[in-house]
N, C-alpha and C positions, 0 to 999 in steps of 0.2 A: 532609438541609436544605444539607450539606456540600459534598456536587456541586453544588447551585445556589448556593451562595455562590460556590464556584469559578468557573461558570460564568456567572454576573453580573458579577463581578470582572475577566475575564479579557475579555469580550463590550464592556465600557466602553473598558479599556482599547485593545482591537486595534480599537476606530472611530475613537479617536484616532493610532494610531502603529505603527508596523512589527511584524512580529513580533517579531522578535527584540528592541526595545525593550521591547515589551511582556511579554516573560519579565524584562526585570532589573529594570523599574518594577514590576512584580507582586509578584515575591521584594522587594524596597523598603521598597514601600509595606504588606505585609505584615507585615513584619518576618522575614520565613522567613528563617533561616542554613540555608544548605546543607550538607548533612551532609558531610564528610569521609572517606575511606580511611584504613587506617593511615600512609599515606605522601606523606597530603596533598591527596590530588586530589578532587574535587567526587564525589561519591559517587552514582555512577547505577546502583548493583545493585539486583537486584531482579527480579522476574516483571512485566510489561506488558502489556498488551491495547490494540486499539482496535477495536474490535469497534464497527458505526454503519452507522445509517442515511443519514447523510448520503452524497451524491454526491460524486463524484471532480469532477466538471462541473455547474457553476450550471446550474440548471434556466432553460428560457423563459421560464417562470412568474414567476423570481425575477430576472431580468435586472435591473440597478443595483442590487441588495441584497445585501449583504454577509455582513447577521445575521439573523435569525429573532426573533421577537417569543415572550417569554411565553407567550402563546396557541396561538402557531404550533405551538408546541416540543409543545405539550399536544398540540392536535389533533392534529397529525402524528401521536403517538407511541401518541394512543389509538387513529385509526385502521389503523395496523398491528396494534395488537394485535386489533383487532374482525377484521381480514380474514384473518390468522392464525388466529383462532379458525374461522373461515367456513370457509377451506381444509380444515382438519383433520376438521370434520364432512364434509367431501361430497369426498369422495376417491374418483375413479372411475378406474376400470379399462379403459385402452382396448386395443384389439389392430389390430397396422398401426401405420404411423404414425411420431408422436413418441410415445412412451410416457410420458414426462415425466422427472421426477426426485422427489429426497425431499421428504418434505414438511419444517416445521419441525422434529419431533421429531429428525431427525440432522443441523440444521444449527446452525451459534450465528455467525449474521451480526449481529447486535444486534440492537436493541430501542429504543436513544434515541439521539439529534443526536449529534454532538460536543457535549462540554461547554462549548464557546467560543459556542455557538450560530450557526457558521457557515454560511453556504448552501451551502458546496461545497468541495471541500479544497482547489482549487488557489485559493490568496489572490493570484496575479500572474500573468497581467496581471487588471487591474480585475475586466474582464470575467465573470472566475470560470472560462475556458474553456483548451483546451490548442492553441495555434495553430501546430496541424499541415499541413505543405503538402498540396499536393491528391496529386503524387507518392506520399508516403507512405502515404496515403490510397488511393490505388491498388494497391499492393505491398500493404498488408492485406487491402484486400478482396478480390486474387487470392489470397490464400490460403483466405482460406475459401472460396470459391468452388471448392478443388481439394483439401478435405481428404481426398478419397477417392481421389484420385490419386497421395498417396505421403504418407509421414511426416512429411517434411520441412516441407508444405504447416502441421501442426498443431503448440500455441501449444508452445513449453517448458516452461510448466508442465504441460501434457495427455502432453508425451511425458519427467514424471515428473524432467526435467535439473536445474532452477532455477528461480527466476521473477526472477531479477537484481536488483539494486541501480540505481535504489530500486524495484524492485518489488517485492522479499521484505517490504518494510514497505508495504506496502498494504493493507486490509482486502478478503476476501472472505469468502464463504459458512461457511466453519467454519476453525479451525486458527489464531486470531486474536491468539497469544502471543507473547511474547520475555522469553528471557529473557538479560541484561544479566550479565555478568562481567568484573570489572576486576583486572589486575594492576599494579606500576606503568610496565609499558612496552606493555601491550596489552589494550585494550578485545575484548571477545567480544560477538557476539550468537547465542545460540543461536533457531532458528527452527521455533518449532513447523510449518507448512506444509513439506513438501519435505523436512524435517529438516538443511536447511541450517547452516553454522556457521561463522561470518564470523570473523576474526581478523582486528583493525582495531590495526596499530603506532604507538607511539605516541612512540618514539625514533629516528625516521627520517623525514627531511624531501624523499628522492625517493624516486620512483617506478622501479619494475623496468625493465628494458632494455623500448622501444619496440618490439621483435621478439616479445617475448610479451604474447599476446593473452586474456583468461579471460570468459569469460559476465558474473562479477561484477566484474572490473574488479580494480584494483587498488588498494589504499585506504591511503591514509596521514591520522595526526588531530593534531590540537593541539589546545593549548586556549587559548581567548581570555574569560580572568576564567574564570566558571563556566559558559562554553557551550562543549564538547566540538565540535570544526570538523572533519570529513570530506571528504577529498577524494578523488574515486574516477576512474581513467582506466585506459589500457590495456583497454578492452574490445574483445571481438569483436563481430561485424555478424553476429551468428547469433541473440542474442536479442532481448528485447523489451520495453519500460519495463512495460507490465500484458500479463496474461496471463486474468484472470478476468472474468467476466461485470460485477464490480462497478467496471470500470476504463471503462466503457461508451467512448465511442471512442476511446480508447488502448490499447486492448484488440488486441493484434497488430498493433499498428502497429512497425516496425522501427527497430531502432537502428543504428551504423556504429561503425567504429573510434574516429569523434573526439567519441564521445559523454563530455558529463564532467560529473559530480555534485560539487556539495555541500551534504552534511550539516550539520543541525546541531542539537544534543541539549541543552538547556539544564533542569534541574529548578527548578520555578516551587512547588513544595509537597510536601509530604510523599508525595502519591498523585498528581501529577502530573509528567508529563514533557513540553516543547514542541518537538516532532520539525519541521523544514521541510527539503525537498530543493530546491534549486534544478540546474534541467536544462537544458543545451546543449548540441545537436546540430544545427548551420547544416543539414545537408542533411533534416533530417527536421523539422524547426519553421521557421518565422521567425524568433523571439526566445526567448529563455529563458525560463520558466516554473519560477514555485514554487509547490509541496503542501507545506504544513502542517497538523498536526490536534498535539491533547494524546494523549500515553501513558499510561494508567491503571493503575495498580500495584495487582496482588490476588494475595496471596499463598497465596489459598487454591485459587487455576487450578492444574490438574494435567495436564500437557505428558504425551502419551502418545505412543508412536512413529509416527512416520507409514510407513505402509507402502506405496508407494505403485504400484511394478512388479506387486507380488505380486496375484494375481488381476486383475488388471485388463485386461479384453478390449477396451476399446471402440476402442483405434487400430486393434487386426486383424482386428477387426469390422467397422470403418468400411473400412479398405481392400480388404476381402474385401467390401462391397457394393457398392462399385464394380468390382471387378473382375466380377461376377455382372451387373453394368448391361451393361458390355461384351460379354459372352456375349451375352447376350440380343439386345443391338444388333445383332448378326452375323449371327444366326439368320433 
């Protein structure tokens, strides 16, 4: 009942106001007092998860609709549970071609929609779709078509490098946990996926030298009331916004050095933080767009080491398969 209450309250607020406004109003209307750290900051610490079946972009069947009804949510979640049971009971071993992937026993992609009832994680533009330029989509498609040619055409996640910012905050098929740690002058995010550790400075208002370019960029932060606002710049042009299939069309879309991301973290209840990220990259998108979702506290969740490279034969096998095709074509 607690989850349903949060979902219904946030949904009604999101229908009439902006994401940021909703956070402030929700806290005020529920008489929720944001806890404080010993130095007086809003306390965001803890273990938070964001596994969900809500898609990043709004499906065509939901165009024009920002939120799901209670009946639709129940039907979607029941249908997912049924399909997963059927899939686990009908596992077939295939020889050659696509051998498939793990079943749900080995995954943790969630079995519920976001507690807000959103039809998509993208909340702006209003159509819930990322405004990807055709030229950027063409680069993405070229890379996917040439994964057998060179490792640089694989995603940065497949290469065990990073998922970037804000990509590292987006849900995937598993490892959707984040530990937040605060000190008086830093806010640190420990990511379960790819074991990235991101330390964000609270005591500086300027970024590092423009000559320094990083996969995850350079982040500085400040408080606006009870909301932590994080601005990230200084990206290199070798990453991407999303690197897993959960990113839909955004998977593999490149970034440029002009990428600019503004995140907001607002605690709206004991078990919920509203997170949003506004992405600007003029060469890649026709306009800025905003992703928003609730993070759910789960102190019983256990984060284990994410060993990415060890025993990972996927990329060398894909590349060797490409070389085998080339040799066969030359015969």
